[in-house]
N, C-alpha and C positions, 0 to 999 in steps of 0.2 A: 396196804401193808407197808410199813416203813422197813426197809431192808436192814437197818441197823439192829433190829430185834433178832435177826438170825445169827446163830452161832455155829452153823454147820462148818465142818472142817474141809477146806479145799486143798490142804497141804499135800495130800497124797498124790494128786494129779500133777501139781507143780513139781514135786520132788521126782516123780517118774520122768517128766519131760527133761528136767535138769540132768538126771542120771543117764538118760538115753543120749543126751548131747555129749556128755563126757568131756566138757571143756571148762576151764577155769573162768570165772566171771571177771569182768572189769569193774573195779570200784570207781563209781562215778562221783560220789559225793559222800562226805562224812561230816556230821555236825554234832557237836556236844553242847551240853547245857541248854537243851531245848525244853521249853515249859511242858510238863506232863499234863495232858487233858484230864487225867484221873485225879491226881493229888495236887496239882498246881505248882509243884516244885520244879526248879530249872535243873533237873537231873536226868533228862532223857537224852540218849544217844540215838541218832537216826543215820542209817547208811543206805545208799542206793547202789545196786549192782546191775550191770548189763549182762544178760545171758543170751547166748544163741541156742535155741532149742528147736526140735522138730515141730512142724506144722505152723508155728507162729513166727518163725525166724528169730527176731530179736524181741526180748521182753525185759522190762525193768522191774526188779524186785526191791521193794523198800521195806526195811525192818527197823523197828524202834523198840527200845526197852528203857524203862525207868529204873534207876538204881535205888530209888527211895521206896516206892510202893510195889515194884515188880510188874506194873502194867506194861504190856507189850502189844504191838500190832504188826501185821504182815500184809502188805499191799502188793499186788502184781498187776501190771498193765503192759500192753503191747507198746513197742517203742515208737512206732510210726503211725501217724493218724491218716485216715482216709477222709473223704467228705462225709459229713453227717448224713445218716440215712436210716431207713427202717428195714430191719431184717425179719423176715417171716419164714417159718418152717412148719411143716405139718408133722406133728408128733404121732407117729403110728408105727409100731414095730420096734424090734431091738436095735436095728441100724440107726434109727433116729435117736433113740435113747443114749446111744454110745457117742454121738457127735460131741466134739469138744467145743466148749464155749468160753471165750474170754469176755467177761463183762466189765466194762469201764465203770469207775465210780460215778460217772455222770449219766449212765443209761438207766432207763426204766424198762421193766419187763412185765409182760402181760400174758396170761393164759386165757385166750379170748373166750372160749366156750364156757369156762368156769368162772369168768369174771373175777379173777384174782390177779393182783398186780403187786409189783415190787418197786417202790418209789425211793430214789436215793435221797439221803439227807446230806447236809454239808460235811459231815464226818464219815461218809460212806467210803468203803474201800473197794478196790478192784479185785477180781478173783478169776481163776481159771478152774473150770469144772467140766462135767459132762452135762448133757441135757437131763439125764437122770438125776445127777447131783443137784441141778437147779430145781427140779421138782421136789427133791428131798427138803430143800430149803423152804419151799412153800408149805410142805407138810409139817415141818417143825414149827413154823410160826403160826400156822392155822390151828394146829393142835393146842398150842398155848392159848391162843385167842379164844377158842371154844370153851376152855375151862373158866374164862372170866365172864362169859355171857350169862346173865341172870334170867333174861326173858326166855321162856320155854320155846316159843316159836322161833326166835332168833337163834337159840342154841341148836335146834333141830336143823335149821338151814345151814348153820356153820358146820355141823357134823356131816351133813349131806355133801357139802363141798369137800370136806376132809376125806370122806370115803371115795369121792370121785378122783381126787388127787392120787390116792393110793392105787386106784384102778389104773389111772394113767401111767403111774410109775411101773406097774406090773405089765403094761402093754395090753390091757384088756379093753381100753377105750382109746379114742383118738381126740386130739385137740390141736389148736393152733398156737404156737409160741411166737410172740412178737417182742422184739427188742428195739426200743426207740433209742438209737445211738446218736445222742445229741452232739458228741464231740468227735465222732469217727474213730473211736478207739476200741470198739467192740468187734468181735469176730465170732463166726460159727464155722468151724472147720468141716470140710466135706460139703462143698457147695452144690452138690447135685440136686438137693431138694430145697435149697435156700433161695428165697426171692429177695432181691434188694430193691427197695422202693424209696420214693421221696418221703421225707417226713410230712405228715399230714395232721388233720385235726384229731385223729385218734391219739397221736403222739403228743399233740399240744395239750390234750386233756390229762395226760400222764406226766407232764413236765412239772417239776416242783417250782415254786415261785423264785427260788434263788438262781435258777438257770434262766438266761435271757430268752425272751419269746422267739419262736422260730422266725428266721429271717433277720434277726437283729445281731449286731456285733457282740 
Protein backbone atom coordinates (compact mmCIF):
# COMPACT_ATOMS: atom_id res chain seq x y z
CA UNK A 1 0.00 0.00 0.00
CA UNK A 2 1.40 3.37 -0.98
CA UNK A 3 0.35 5.80 1.71
CA UNK A 4 -0.18 8.62 -0.78
CA UNK A 5 -3.44 6.93 -1.72
CA UNK A 6 -4.88 7.60 1.71
CA UNK A 7 -6.95 10.76 2.19
CA UNK A 8 -7.94 10.25 5.82
CA UNK A 9 -8.13 13.44 7.84
CA UNK A 10 -5.68 13.86 10.73
CA UNK A 11 -6.46 17.55 11.27
CA UNK A 12 -8.74 16.96 14.27
CA UNK A 13 -5.96 15.44 16.39
CA UNK A 14 -3.47 18.15 15.45
CA UNK A 15 -5.97 20.95 16.11
CA UNK A 16 -6.83 19.43 19.48
CA UNK A 17 -3.17 19.36 20.52
CA UNK A 18 -2.66 22.95 19.34
CA UNK A 19 -5.81 24.02 21.19
CA UNK A 20 -4.68 22.34 24.41
CA UNK A 21 -1.30 24.09 24.19
CA UNK A 22 -2.91 27.52 23.91
CA UNK A 23 0.31 29.11 22.64
CA UNK A 24 0.95 31.18 19.55
CA UNK A 25 3.22 29.46 17.01
CA UNK A 26 6.57 30.75 15.79
CA UNK A 27 6.77 31.33 12.04
CA UNK A 28 9.97 29.60 10.95
CA UNK A 29 9.86 30.08 7.21
CA UNK A 30 7.68 31.51 4.45
CA UNK A 31 8.30 31.03 0.77
CA UNK A 32 6.26 32.34 -2.13
CA UNK A 33 6.23 31.46 -5.83
CA UNK A 34 6.83 27.77 -5.12
CA UNK A 35 6.06 25.45 -8.04
CA UNK A 36 2.75 23.68 -7.43
CA UNK A 37 2.99 19.87 -7.82
CA UNK A 38 -0.61 19.76 -9.04
CA UNK A 39 -0.73 22.39 -11.79
CA UNK A 40 2.93 23.30 -12.31
CA UNK A 41 2.49 27.03 -11.82
CA UNK A 42 4.83 28.97 -9.52
CA UNK A 43 1.97 30.26 -7.41
CA UNK A 44 2.18 28.24 -4.20
CA UNK A 45 2.92 29.78 -0.80
CA UNK A 46 4.49 27.51 1.82
CA UNK A 47 4.79 28.37 5.52
CA UNK A 48 6.35 26.47 8.41
CA UNK A 49 5.31 27.03 12.03
CA UNK A 50 6.83 25.75 15.26
CA UNK A 51 4.28 24.74 17.92
CA UNK A 52 4.74 23.54 21.48
CA UNK A 53 2.08 20.93 22.18
CA UNK A 54 1.31 18.29 24.81
CA UNK A 55 2.89 14.82 24.48
CA UNK A 56 5.17 15.68 21.54
CA UNK A 57 6.75 18.88 22.94
CA UNK A 58 7.70 20.73 19.73
CA UNK A 59 6.18 20.01 16.33
CA UNK A 60 6.59 21.69 12.96
CA UNK A 61 3.47 22.31 10.92
CA UNK A 62 3.97 23.00 7.21
CA UNK A 63 1.11 24.34 5.10
CA UNK A 64 1.02 25.16 1.43
CA UNK A 65 -1.67 26.52 -0.88
CA UNK A 66 -1.68 27.23 -4.60
CA UNK A 67 -3.51 30.41 -5.62
CA UNK A 68 -3.95 29.11 -9.17
CA UNK A 69 -5.58 25.70 -8.76
CA UNK A 70 -6.40 25.64 -5.05
CA UNK A 71 -4.20 22.61 -4.29
CA UNK A 72 -3.13 22.57 -0.66
CA UNK A 73 -1.20 20.33 1.68
CA UNK A 74 -0.64 20.09 5.42
CA UNK A 75 2.34 18.26 6.87
CA UNK A 76 3.24 17.83 10.53
CA UNK A 77 6.34 16.34 12.12
CA UNK A 78 8.15 16.37 15.44
CA UNK A 79 10.88 18.97 15.63
CA UNK A 80 13.68 16.85 17.08
CA UNK A 81 14.96 13.57 15.69
CA UNK A 82 16.00 10.52 17.69
CA UNK A 83 18.09 7.64 16.40
CA UNK A 84 16.42 5.59 13.65
CA UNK A 85 14.66 2.61 15.18
CA UNK A 86 11.79 0.19 14.99
CA UNK A 87 8.69 0.83 17.13
CA UNK A 88 6.55 -2.19 17.98
CA UNK A 89 3.28 -2.16 19.93
CA UNK A 90 0.59 -4.75 20.56
CA UNK A 91 -2.84 -3.52 19.45
CA UNK A 92 -5.30 -5.02 21.89
CA UNK A 93 -7.97 -3.09 23.73
CA UNK A 94 -9.14 0.51 23.83
CA UNK A 95 -6.02 1.86 25.54
CA UNK A 96 -3.82 0.78 22.63
CA UNK A 97 -6.26 2.20 20.07
CA UNK A 98 -6.15 5.60 21.79
CA UNK A 99 -2.35 5.90 21.71
CA UNK A 100 -1.15 8.95 19.79
CA UNK A 101 1.12 8.34 16.81
CA UNK A 102 3.34 10.84 15.02
CA UNK A 103 4.34 9.25 11.72
CA UNK A 104 7.26 10.72 9.82
CA UNK A 105 6.99 11.09 6.02
CA UNK A 106 9.95 8.68 5.86
CA UNK A 107 8.50 5.87 8.01
CA UNK A 108 6.89 2.63 6.89
CA UNK A 109 4.05 1.02 8.85
CA UNK A 110 3.11 -2.65 9.07
CA UNK A 111 0.23 -4.50 10.70
CA UNK A 112 2.14 -7.73 11.01
CA UNK A 113 -0.53 -10.42 11.41
CA UNK A 114 -2.66 -8.99 8.59
CA UNK A 115 0.34 -8.44 6.32
CA UNK A 116 -0.72 -4.92 5.32
CA UNK A 117 1.83 -2.15 5.06
CA UNK A 118 2.02 1.57 4.38
CA UNK A 119 5.07 2.49 2.30
CA UNK A 120 6.04 6.17 1.91
CA UNK A 121 6.52 7.76 -1.48
CA UNK A 122 8.75 10.77 -2.26
CA UNK A 123 5.75 13.11 -1.85
CA UNK A 124 4.49 11.57 1.41
CA UNK A 125 3.48 13.80 4.30
CA UNK A 126 3.83 13.40 8.04
CA UNK A 127 0.82 13.26 10.29
CA UNK A 128 -0.32 12.86 13.88
CA UNK A 129 -3.23 10.57 14.64
CA UNK A 130 -4.22 7.78 17.00
CA UNK A 131 -3.56 4.07 16.51
CA UNK A 132 -7.26 3.82 15.68
CA UNK A 133 -6.88 6.59 13.09
CA UNK A 134 -3.95 4.73 11.58
CA UNK A 135 -6.07 1.60 11.23
CA UNK A 136 -8.81 3.73 9.62
CA UNK A 137 -6.30 4.76 6.97
CA UNK A 138 -5.60 1.11 6.21
CA UNK A 139 -9.34 0.43 6.02
CA UNK A 140 -9.91 3.32 3.63
CA UNK A 141 -7.19 2.33 1.20
CA UNK A 142 -7.93 -1.42 1.42
CA UNK A 143 -11.61 -0.76 0.74
CA UNK A 144 -10.77 1.13 -2.47
CA UNK A 145 -8.26 -1.55 -3.49
CA UNK A 146 -10.81 -4.35 -3.10
CA UNK A 147 -13.18 -2.63 -5.53
CA UNK A 148 -10.51 -2.71 -8.24
CA UNK A 149 -9.68 -6.42 -7.87
CA UNK A 150 -11.20 -8.45 -10.71
CA UNK A 151 -10.06 -11.95 -9.77
CA UNK A 152 -12.66 -13.56 -7.53
CA UNK A 153 -10.17 -15.36 -5.30
CA UNK A 154 -8.02 -12.26 -4.86
CA UNK A 155 -11.09 -10.14 -4.14
CA UNK A 156 -12.21 -12.57 -1.45
CA UNK A 157 -8.75 -12.41 0.15
CA UNK A 158 -8.80 -8.61 0.01
CA UNK A 159 -12.25 -8.45 1.60
CA UNK A 160 -11.13 -10.87 4.32
CA UNK A 161 -8.25 -8.53 5.16
CA UNK A 162 -10.64 -5.57 5.15
CA UNK A 163 -13.00 -7.34 7.58
CA UNK A 164 -10.09 -8.15 9.90
CA UNK A 165 -8.98 -4.52 9.86
CA UNK A 166 -12.49 -3.48 10.90
CA UNK A 167 -12.46 -6.05 13.72
CA UNK A 168 -9.08 -4.71 14.82
CA UNK A 169 -10.43 -1.15 14.86
CA UNK A 170 -13.36 -2.34 17.00
CA UNK A 171 -11.00 -4.04 19.44
CA UNK A 172 -12.32 -7.52 18.66
CA UNK A 173 -9.00 -9.00 17.54
CA UNK A 174 -5.37 -8.17 18.29
CA UNK A 175 -2.39 -7.51 16.04
CA UNK A 176 1.10 -6.07 16.12
CA UNK A 177 1.77 -2.56 14.82
CA UNK A 178 5.30 -1.96 13.53
CA UNK A 179 6.69 1.46 12.56
CA UNK A 180 10.04 1.42 10.77
CA UNK A 181 11.32 4.87 11.73
CA UNK A 182 14.13 5.43 9.25
CA UNK A 183 14.82 9.05 10.23
CA UNK A 184 14.04 8.95 13.97
CA UNK A 185 11.12 11.35 13.61
CA UNK A 186 8.20 9.05 14.48
CA UNK A 187 6.71 8.65 17.94
CA UNK A 188 4.13 6.52 19.74
CA UNK A 189 2.94 8.28 22.89
CA UNK A 190 2.38 6.26 26.07
CA UNK A 191 5.39 4.02 25.90
CA UNK A 192 4.21 1.49 28.47
CA UNK A 193 3.48 -1.03 25.75
CA UNK A 194 5.90 0.22 23.08
CA UNK A 195 9.08 -1.70 22.33
CA UNK A 196 11.97 0.18 20.70
CA UNK A 197 14.23 -2.08 18.66
CA UNK A 198 17.01 -1.75 16.13
CA UNK A 199 16.07 -1.52 12.47
CA UNK A 200 16.29 -5.01 10.98
CA UNK A 201 15.55 -6.98 7.83
CA UNK A 202 11.80 -6.66 8.37
CA UNK A 203 12.25 -2.90 8.07
CA UNK A 204 14.71 -3.27 5.19
CA UNK A 205 11.99 -5.13 3.26
CA UNK A 206 9.56 -2.24 3.88
CA UNK A 207 12.01 0.50 2.91
CA UNK A 208 11.32 2.23 -0.42
CA UNK A 209 14.19 2.48 -2.91
CA UNK A 210 14.54 6.24 -2.53
CA UNK A 211 15.54 5.93 1.14
CA UNK A 212 19.20 4.81 1.62
CA UNK A 213 19.78 1.25 2.77
CA UNK A 214 20.08 0.64 6.50
CA UNK A 215 23.50 1.59 7.78
CA UNK A 216 24.22 3.98 4.90
CA UNK A 217 24.46 7.74 5.15
